[in-house]
N, C-alpha and C positions, 0 to 999 in steps of 0.2 A: 139205363140212359149212360153214356159213357164218360170216361173220368172229366174229358174237357165238358160236355155238359153240368156237371155239379160243379166243378169249379166255379163257370161262368152263374148259378146258381148260388153260389154260396156269395160272388164278388156282387151280385145285385142284391142280395140280401142287403151287404152292408153300407152299402148305397142308401137303401131306403132306410136304415138304420139311421146314417148321416142325415137326410135328408130331414127325418124327424127330429135329430138334434137343434139342426137349423131351424126347422119352425119354431121350435124352443125359446132360439135364439132372437128367433122377431117378435116373439109375445114376451120377450120378457125385456126388450129394449123399448117395443111399443108400452109397456106400462110401467107403474111406480117400481119395480124390483130391485131388493139386494145388487150390489155391485158383486158382491162376493159369490154370488149363485153365478150370475151371468161369466164372469172372469171363470169358474170350475167348469163350467158347459162348454165355454168357447176353447179350452184345454183340451177338455174330453173331444170336441169337434177335430181337434186339431193332431188328435192323438190317433184318430178313428182314420182321417186321410192318410197319414202316416201310414200307417197299418194299410190300409187299403193301398197303396202307393207300392208298399215293401211287398206285397203278395203280386200287381201287377209285373212288378221288374223280376222276381224270383220267377213266375212263370214266363215271362220275357227270355231270359237266362235261359231257363231249362231247355225253353220248344224251340228257341231261335239260333242260340249258340252251340248247344250240343248235340240235341236227338236229332238227328238226320240232316240238320243245316248244311249250306256249302260248306262254310269257312266253321268248324269244329272248334273249340278249346276243350282243354281237356277236365274233364272231370271234376278234377281237385282244382283248379282254378276257378270255375265256376262254381263251387262251394265256398271257396276263398272272396268272390264276388259279392256271391248274396250275403255272406256272414256282415261284408263289408257296409253293404247298402243298408242291410238293416243295423247295423249300427249307427250309422252316420241319421237314418230317420229317428232314431228315439230320442 
């Protein structure tokens, strides 16, 4: 299994986890559950989506803007950009 395949599998596993969390949100909304539990679950979903977005953006920066890209940027600039994106998504 190549590095890219492992990364893709990891991202797909994150999506499955998010799907499970969203299913739990739906169950809580359909029932008579505590709003606090729903808010905590929604915060977890938001964090999971932000984390997934950060991973995909990092992969995009690393593979499309540095390694072998037509218009490369300096590796240091790529790392700065990744740090900036991750800070914004927190």
